[in-house]
C-alpha positions in Angstrom: -0.2 -0.1 -0.3 1.6 3.6 -1.0 0.1 6.8 -1.5 -0.8 6.5 -5.3 -2.5 3.2 -4.7 -5.2 5.0 -2.3 -5.1 8.2 -4.7 -5.7 5.6 -7.7 -8.6 4.0 -5.3 -10.2 7.5 -4.5 -10.7 8.6 -7.9 -11.9 5.3 -9.3 -14.9 5.1 -6.1 -15.7 9.1 -6.8 -16.3 8.3 -10.1 -18.3 5.2 -9.7 -20.4 6.7 -7.1 -21.1 9.9 -9.3 -22.4 7.9 -11.9 -24.6 5.4 -10.3 -27.9 5.4 -12.6 -29.8 4.4 -9.2 -30.4 3.5 -5.8 -29.3 0.0 -6.5 -26.4 0.8 -8.4 -25.5 3.3 -5.5 -25.8 0.9 -2.6 -23.4 -1.8 -4.9 -20.9 1.1 -4.7 -21.4 1.8 -1.1 -20.7 -1.8 -0.4 -18.1 -2.5 -2.9 -16.1 0.4 -1.0 -17.3 1.0 2.7 -19.1 -2.6 3.2 -16.9 -4.9 5.9 -15.0 -6.4 2.8 -15.0 -3.2 0.9 -12.2 -1.8 -0.6 -11.6 0.8 1.3 -12.1 -1.3 4.8 -9.6 -3.8 3.3 -6.8 -0.8 3.1 -7.4 0.3 6.7 -7.1 -3.1 8.0 -4.0 -3.1 6.4 -2.8 0.1 8.0 -0.8 -1.6 10.7 1.6 -3.7 8.5 3.1 -0.7 7.3 6.3 0.9 7.9 5.8 2.8 11.5 7.5 6.2 9.8 5.2 6.2 7.4 1.9 4.8 9.1 0.8 8.8 10.5 0.8 9.7 6.5 -1.2 6.5 5.1 -3.3 7.1 7.8 -4.4 10.7 7.1 -4.3 9.5 3.6 -7.0 6.8 4.5 -9.3 8.9 6.2 -9.0 11.5 3.5 -9.9 8.9 1.1 -13.2 7.5 3.4 -14.6 10.9 3.9 -14.1 11.3 -0.1 -16.6 8.7 -0.1 -18.8 9.5 2.0 -19.5 12.7 0.3 -19.9 11.7 -2.8 -22.1 8.8 -1.6 -24.1 11.9 0.3 -24.1 13.9 -2.8 -25.3 11.3 -5.5 -28.3 10.5 -2.7 -28.9 13.9 -3.1 -29.3 14.2 -6.7 -32.9 13.5 -8.0 -33.4 10.6 -10.1 -33.4 11.8 -14.0 -37.4 10.9 -15.1 -35.5 11.0 -19.1 -34.4 7.6 -20.7 -30.9 8.0 -21.8 -30.3 10.2 -24.4 -34.1 11.8 -24.7 -34.1 15.1 -25.3 -35.2 17.7 -22.2 -38.6 19.4 -23.0 -38.3 22.5 -21.6 -42.0 23.4 -21.5 -43.0 21.0 -18.9 -44.2 22.1 -15.5 -42.0 23.0 -12.6 -42.4 20.8 -9.7 -43.9 21.8 -6.9 -41.8 22.4 -3.6 -44.0 24.1 -1.3 -44.1 27.3 0.6 -41.7 27.7 2.9 -42.3 28.9 6.8 -40.4 31.0 8.9 -38.2 29.7 11.8 -39.8 30.4 14.8 -37.5 32.3 16.6 -37.1 34.3 13.3 -41.2 35.0 13.5 -41.0 35.6 16.9 -38.6 38.2 16.6 -39.7 39.7 13.3 -43.0 39.9 15.7 -42.0 41.5 18.9 -40.0 44.7 16.6 -43.8 45.0 15.2 -45.6 45.3 18.3 -42.6 47.9 19.7 -42.6 49.6 16.6 -46.5 50.4 17.1 -45.3 52.4 20.1 -42.3 54.4 18.9 -39.2 52.0 19.1 -37.0 51.5 15.9 -34.9 48.6 15.4 -31.0 48.8 16.0 -28.3 47.0 15.8 -24.8 45.4 16.5 -22.1 43.5 15.9 -21.5 40.0 17.2 -18.1 40.7 18.1 -17.8 43.2 20.6 -14.6 44.6 23.0 -14.6 44.8 26.7 -15.4 48.1 26.6 -19.1 48.1 25.0 -19.9 44.8 26.6 -19.1 45.1 30.4 -17.4 48.3 31.1 -19.5 50.9 29.9 -22.2 49.1 31.2 -21.1 49.6 34.9 -19.8 45.8 35.0 -17.3 45.7 37.9 -13.9 43.8 37.3 -14.8 41.4 39.6 -18.2 40.5 38.3 -19.1 36.4 37.6 -19.8 37.5 33.8 -16.6 38.4 33.0 -15.0 35.0 34.0 -13.8 32.8 31.2 -15.8 30.3 32.2 -18.8 32.3 31.3 -17.7 34.3 28.1 -15.9 33.5 25.0 -12.8 35.7 24.7 -10.9 35.8 21.6 -7.5 35.4 20.9 -7.1 39.7 20.5 -9.2 40.6 23.8 -12.3 40.8 22.3 -15.1 38.7 23.2 -18.4 37.1 21.7 -21.2 39.7 23.1 -23.2 38.1 26.4 -26.3 40.1 25.6 -27.3 42.9 23.0 -27.1 45.7 26.0 -23.7 46.8 24.1 -26.2 48.1 20.7 -27.7 50.4 23.4 -24.0 51.5 24.4 -23.2 52.2 20.5 -26.6 53.7 19.6 -26.4 56.3 22.4 -22.6 57.2 21.7 -23.6 58.0 18.0 -26.9 59.5 19.0 -27.8 62.4 20.9 -31.4 61.7 23.6 -33.9 61.3 23.0 -34.0 57.6 22.0 -36.3 55.2 21.6 -34.7 51.8 20.4 -35.2 47.7 20.3 -32.1 45.5 19.7 -33.0 41.8 18.6 -30.0 39.8 18.4 -27.8 36.7 18.6 -25.9 36.1 22.2 -23.3 34.0 23.6 -22.7 32.6 26.9 -20.1 29.4 28.1 -23.4 27.7 29.0 -23.5 23.8 28.9 -27.1 23.2 26.9 -29.7 21.2 28.3 -33.5 21.3 27.8 -33.8 25.1 28.9 -30.1 26.2 28.1 -27.6 27.0 25.4 -24.3 28.5 24.2 -26.1 30.5 21.9 -29.3 31.6 21.6 -31.1 35.5 20.9 -32.4 38.5 23.0 -34.3 41.1 22.5 -33.1 44.4 24.1 -35.0 47.9 24.6 -33.6 51.4 25.7 -35.9 54.3 25.7 -34.0 57.5 26.8 -35.9 61.3 27.6 -35.7 63.8 29.6 -38.6 62.8 32.1 -38.8 58.4 31.5 -40.3 56.6 35.0 -40.9 53.0 35.8 -44.2 53.9 34.9 -43.5 53.9 31.2 -41.5 51.1 31.8 -44.6 49.2 33.4 -47.1 50.3 30.4 -44.4 49.7 27.3 -44.4 46.3 28.7 -47.8 45.5 30.2 -48.7 46.8 25.8 -46.0 44.7 24.6 -47.4 41.3 27.1 -50.7 41.8 25.9 -50.4 42.4 22.2 -48.2 39.1 22.2 -50.1 36.7 24.9 -53.2 37.9 25.1 -55.5 40.8 26.4 -56.0 39.9 29.6 -52.7 39.0 30.8 -51.7 41.0 33.4 -47.3 42.4 34.4 -45.5 42.3 38.0 -42.1 43.5 39.0 -39.6 41.7 41.3 -36.5 43.6 43.1 -33.5 42.2 41.5 -29.8 43.2 40.6 -28.4 44.1 37.5 -24.8 46.4 37.1 -26.4 48.6 34.8 -30.0 49.6 36.2 -30.7 51.2 39.6 -33.6 50.3 40.6 -33.6 47.0 38.9 -36.9 44.9 38.4 -37.4 41.0 36.9 -40.6 41.5 34.7 -43.5 38.7 34.9 -46.5 37.8 33.0 -49.5 35.6 34.4 -50.0 32.7 32.6 -51.5 32.8 29.2 -52.6 29.3 29.5 -53.8 28.7 32.7 -54.8 32.8 33.9 -53.4 32.4 37.1 -54.1 29.1 39.3 -50.9 27.4 38.2 -50.3 24.8 35.4 -47.2 22.9 34.0 -46.2 25.7 31.6 -45.7 27.8 34.7 -44.6 25.6 37.5 -48.0 26.0 39.1 -46.9 29.7 39.9 -49.5 31.0 37.7 -46.6 33.6 36.2 -44.1 33.6 33.8 -40.9 35.7 34.1 -40.4 37.3 30.5 -38.1 40.0 31.3 -35.3 41.9 33.4 -35.0 45.6 33.5 -34.9 48.7 35.5 -33.9 52.5 35.6 -30.4 52.8 33.3 -27.9 53.2 36.0 -26.6 57.0 35.8 -23.0 55.6 35.5 -24.0 53.8 32.3 -25.2 57.6 30.7 -21.7 58.7 31.9 -20.0 56.3 29.8 -22.1 57.1 26.3 -21.1 60.8 27.0 -24.9 61.7 28.1 -25.5 63.7 30.9 -27.0 62.1 33.7 -28.5 64.8 35.6 -30.3 66.0 31.9 -31.8 62.4 30.9 -33.6 59.7 32.5 -34.7 56.1 30.6 -35.2 52.1 31.6 -33.7 49.5 29.6 -35.1 46.0 29.5 -33.9 42.4 27.8 -36.1 39.1 27.1 -34.9 35.6 25.6 -36.5 35.1 22.2 -35.7 31.3 22.9 -38.3 31.9 26.0 -41.1 33.2 24.7 -40.9 30.6 21.9 -40.8 27.5 24.6 -44.2 29.4 26.4 -46.0 30.8 23.3 -45.2 26.7 21.7 -45.5 24.8 24.7 -41.5 24.0 23.2 -40.3 21.8 25.7 -36.4 21.5 24.8 -34.7 24.7 23.6 -32.3 22.2 21.2 -35.2 21.0 19.7 -35.6 24.3 17.6 -32.0 24.1 16.8 -31.9 20.8 15.0 -33.7 21.7 11.5 -36.3 19.2 11.5 -38.3 20.6 9.1 -41.2 18.1 9.8 -41.2 19.8 13.4 -40.7 23.6 12.5 -43.5 23.4 10.0 -45.6 22.7 12.6 -45.7 26.5 14.0 -48.3 29.2 12.8 -46.7 31.7 10.0 -47.5 34.4 12.1 -47.1 34.7 16.2 
């Protein structure tokens, strides 16, 4: 066995697989090369007989050979079978094959719906990069240097010192630095944290942040706007409650709950018997954030909030496992409504 033998077999296998006329011929080619007694399998079994000095390189080439054969098989399977006899001219007047309409992914549908709701009360959509500076992601948001979220076990840092943003709040920093008040924006987008994937957590998720800054803004404005949003999304009868909490970039800070849209309050599986579902973290923008972006902290006030899109999808659609939203199984994703 030498390098030329491997390359020759690769060319032979790819050509035969690509030229397979039907499923039966394709399966025969698969068995010939990747079966228990196939040519590729036999070569890999003989690797231990090779000179120890050449074994690493031969092993690498054999792995490339196997991968090339597998990719050729997948490519041929994906190619639709021909409905024409060999040599028969193609009739270009035939109607096209109907593939059916696609549907919006539930995450995309929710982002568009949430953005639309906030637009009706004067918010505009803003965007920012997924790769952020430590200054925009932490320092300008009044996050202490010893805060746990700064630890590499929680945040994805890059070799140049930048990071993958932990939330979409850096968009607020960028927007305020580029625009004088008043500001009224929502910022939907991807976020990244070093979470262990499970039924309710993912290292890659989506948030929609909101920011309203003007001369006179209060918690009453925050409550009114989030109540309006919740009623538009979950139904007219939903109620809102605020619970004291702590976030470095807001003071006072609150967690926002909506009454369960399924049971209406008595308690059920969706709300885990409490009658309430947490939908957002929020609060009045901390004066140190205004100082960091160049706003006069004595002249303006504002509120900010952030909510998880996947969490809303799990609540609205009854999704028990967040990972199901990312498996790209069209049979599962197509069951969700086109519009939220």
